N, C-alpha and C positions, 0 to 999 in steps of 0.2 A: 763526290763523286772521286776523283781521281785518291784524294787522301784514304778514304775508306779502304781502295782498290791495294793501295800500297802495305797500308798497315795491315789487312787483311792477306797479303802475301808475305810482308815479314812477319806475322805471327804464324804461318804454315812453315815457313822455313825455321824456325824458331823452334815451334813442336817437333818436326823432320829432327831436327840437327838432335835434341834433347832426345828425343826415341833411338836416334840412332848411338849414342852416347850410353846410354843405358842399358839396351842388348849387350854392344860393346863387352860394358864392364862387367854386364852378368857372365856374360862367357869367362871373361878372363877369370872370374872369379875362380867359376866352376872349375877351371884348370888347375888354379891357383892350389885348390879344395884337393882333388884328387890327383895331382901329379906325385907328390911323393908316395902317396900307394900305389899307384900302373905306373910309373915312369911318366916319361917327357909323351912318346909315342901312346900309350894308353889313355893320356889326359886328353892327347889332342881327337883318339877317335871317340870318348868317351863325350867332346866339346861337338863334334862332327854330328854324333848320333843323337843329342840333343838337338839342336840345330833343325834337322832332318824330321824328327819329330814335330816338332814346333811347326815348321812350315806346313807337316801334312795336317796337323789339327786347325791352322791356319785355310788352309784348303776345304777341308772336308768343311770346315764352319761357312765360307762361303760358297759353298757350292749347295750345300743348305739353304742359307738364304737365298738362291736366284731362283732353285727351286719351289720356295714357300709360294701359297697362292694368295698371301696377303702384302700384295708389294705398292709398298707406298708411293707417290706422289713424290716425284725428287722439284727440289728448289727450279730446275730447269725448265721442267715443265710447265712451273705455276706462269700465270702468265706476265706478273707483274715482279718476277723475281727480277734481283740486284746483283750484279757482276758479284759483287761479294757476297753474295747467298750464293751463286754457283760455284764459286771457289770453294769456301767453307762444303757446299755439298761435296763436290770432288777428293778434297783433302778426306771429306769422314768415309766415302764411299771407297777410295783408291790410296790408300794410304805411300804404296809403294811408288806410286804414277807421285806423288805429292811428293815425296822424298827425293827422289831423281830430277823432278822439277827446280828443287829449291838447291838442289846442287848442281845443279845448271847455273840456275839464277843468281846463286855465292861465287862461282866460278865469273857470269859474264861481269859479275858488280867489283868483284876484285881487279878486274881487268880494266870496269869503265870508273873511275875515282867521281866522274861528274854526276853517277847514277847512286852512289852513297850520298855526296853532298841534296842530291835531290830528295831522295827518301826522309834522310835526314829532317831535310827542312819540311817536310810534310809533317813529319814529328814532331817538332819545334812550334811551327809558325799555328795560331789561331786563326778559325776559317774570319773572312773579311766579312761576311755576309750570313750570318744566320741561319739556319732556318728556325721556323718555329708550328 
């Protein structure tokens, strides 16, 4: 159970990091594309406006989802939900919270090398008592 939990946390951290890198790269590419035409201040304004529009769209989509009548049962409501299922549903429902937790876990892991060793051991070691 602990191995699955650590694997889910590591996967969530990797997904959050990849999303952050992708967003940063896209905005940098937009800046580089617009900068020769509008100059540095204009390009920065275009990037800021684009970010504001994306945040507004994401907020509208989230609000629309919250107002819909067909709410799905989440993994946390299910009586047999495991910790891994709960973490993965949290990552799907609240990606910003999950990315913040991933950054905090990464900072904590960098300050505690024993945690990194335990996570790597969980990935490398085979379970001694496989389930059937």
